[in-house]
N, C-alpha and C positions, 0 to 999 in steps of 0.2 A: 106281416109280423106286427103283433101288438106292441104298444109302447110299454117301456119298463116302468115299474113303480120305483119309488125312491129306495126301498129296501132292496129290490133287485139290482139297481144301479150300485148300491153300496157293496153288495156281495160280489158283483163283477169287478169292481175296482179294488176291493180290499187286498187280495193276494198280490196282484201286480204292484200296487203302491207300496205295501209293506216290504216286499222283497226288493223292489227297486231301490228303496231308501236304505235298507239294512245291508244288503250285499254291496252297495256302494261303499259303506263304511268298512265292512269286512275287508274289501279289496285294499283300502288304505293300510289297514293293519297288517295284512299279508305281505304287501310290498315292503313295508317298513321292516318286517321280520326278515325277509330275504336280504335286505340291505343292512342288517346288523342291529336293529332296534327291537327288543323283545317286550316293550312296554305293554302293547295291546294284548299280547299273549299272556303275560303275567297277570293282567287285570281281567282275564276271562272274556275278552272281546273278540277273539278269533273263533266265533261260533256262528252257525247259521240259525240259531234260536233267535227269532225276532224280538222276544221279550228283553233280551240283553241290550238291544239297540234302540228300542222304542222311546221316543221323546213324546210325552203326552200331548204337548202343544204342536210340535212340528210333524209328527207322524200320524196323529189321530185327529186332533181338533181342527187344525188349519185345512188339511185336505178335505175333511168332512164338511166343513162350512163352505168351502169353495165348490164342492160337488153340489150342495143344496142350492146355492145361488146360481150355479152354472158358470161355465167359462174356464179360465186358466187354472189348472190344478197343479200344485207343487207342494213340496214339504221337505222335511229333513229329519234325520235321526240324531241320537246323541253322538257327537264327534268321537271317533276312535282316537285315544291319546297316542301321540307320537313324540318321542324325545329326540329332537334333531341331533343333539350332541352324540347320541349313540350310533348314528349312521356313519358308514365308512367315509363318505364324502358329503358332509351335511348339506352344503349349499346345492350341489348338483343332485344328490339323491332325493332331496325334498321334492324336486320336480317330478321324479318318477313315482314317488309316493302319492303326490297330488293327482297325476294322470291316471293312476290305477282306478280311482273311483269312476270317472267318466268312461274308462275302458270297460269296466264291469257293466255299466249301463248299455254300452254298445253291444256287448255279448248277449245280455239279457234281451235287448231289443230284437236281435236276430232270432233268439229262441222263441219269443212271443210271436214273431212273424210266422214261424213254422207252426206254432200252435193255431194261429188264425187260419193258415192254409189248410191244416188238417181239419179244423172245425168246419170250414166252408165245404170241403169235400164231403164230410159226414152229413152236413145239413142238406146238401144237394141230393144226397141219397136217402133222405128221410130219417136219419138217425137223430133222435131227440137231443142227445148231448152235443150235437154239432153246433147249434146256435149259441149256447153259452160259451163254448170253446172259442168260437169266432169272435165274439164280442170281448171276451177276456183277453184274447190275443191282441186285438186292436187296442184295448186299454193299456196292455203291457207295452206295446210299441210306443204309444203316445207318451206315457209317463216316463219311460226310460229315455226317450228322445228329449223331452223337456229337461230332465235332470242332467243329461249329458251336456246339452247346449248351455243350460243355465250355469252349470258349474265351470264351464270353460270361459265364462266372461272374466276379463282381466281385472276383477275387483276383489282384493283381499277381504274376508278370508276364504272366498270361493277358490276352487282348485286352479282356475285360470290365473287368479291373482298370485297364488303361491308359485306357479310355474314361471310367471313373469318376474317375480322377485328372485327366483333362482337364476334367471338369465341375465338380468340387469347388473351392471357394475355396482360395487358396494354402496356408494353414496345414493344412487338412484333407487337401489333396492330398499335402502333404509327409509328413504322418503316415501316410497310406496307403502311400506309396512305401517306407516303412521296412519294410513287410511283404515286399517283393519278394524279398530273399534267402532267405526261408523259404517262399515260395509253393509251390514244388514239394513240399516236405515236408508242407505243409498238404493239398495235393491227394492225396498218397499216404496220409495219415492218413484223409481222407474216404473214399478207396477201400477201405482196409483195414477200416474199421469199418462199411462198407456204407452210409454216409451219401450218398456220391456217387451210387450207384444210386437211392436214394430221391429224390434231387433231380432226376435226369435222366430216370428211367424214365417218369413220367407224360407228359412232353413227347415222349419217343421213341415211346410208345404212340400218341399222337395222329398223329405222322408216319407210323407203320406203318399206321394206319387210313386215312390219306389215300392211301398207296401201294396198299393193298388196294382202295380205291375205283377208282384208276386202272387196276388190273389186273382189275377186276370180280370180285374174290374176297371171300369172307367173311373177317372178321378172324381167325377160328380157322385158316383155311387159310393166311393170311399168316404167322401165328406158326409153323405147321407147316413151311412152306418155310424160314423163317429158322432154325428149330431144326436143320434139316439141315446148316446151315453151321457149327455148333459141335460 
């Protein structure tokens, strides 16, 4: 199989990245709606139209630059607004609203694994659409796994931080909430110093091993396919 050009890589990554990020946010709004807060619905954010959720920096520029330089790809969409006071049990319900995003990434990861499996079967039978499906499926599993694990880190304003704030007693929860304005810079620091990769890579390797099993491939073959996407 020939190496992909940068344009081909962009096309393969585009749909998985955009929907991984935007559906993550829609899931937050949907969970909030079910728990009593209609803010996202009233602001037109409960839609699968990616345009409503795209953040030019986090959804397009950052993932695009990371793809060009190779390596760790992640991004974000415009956060879906949630008014905690409208929730039936604000402190506890915010945990469920926060978990809905990573939960959506888990479901999408399973979906893309099935796409990859179907693509491999088609490619093995000489169907030309099989190879793009295979690699788009692998990209979908990878980006959703990263977003799920990344957002579960216990750093506000990430979802894991909001879950931890919902669990901790009032005073500790308040102390943790003070970190929120600096959370993004903490995350960038972890990325810059290579700590983020050390935290996430063991879990990502487990997920890739599971995907390799689904595709009936050796783990080295799985890494070989993934490396072609960077």
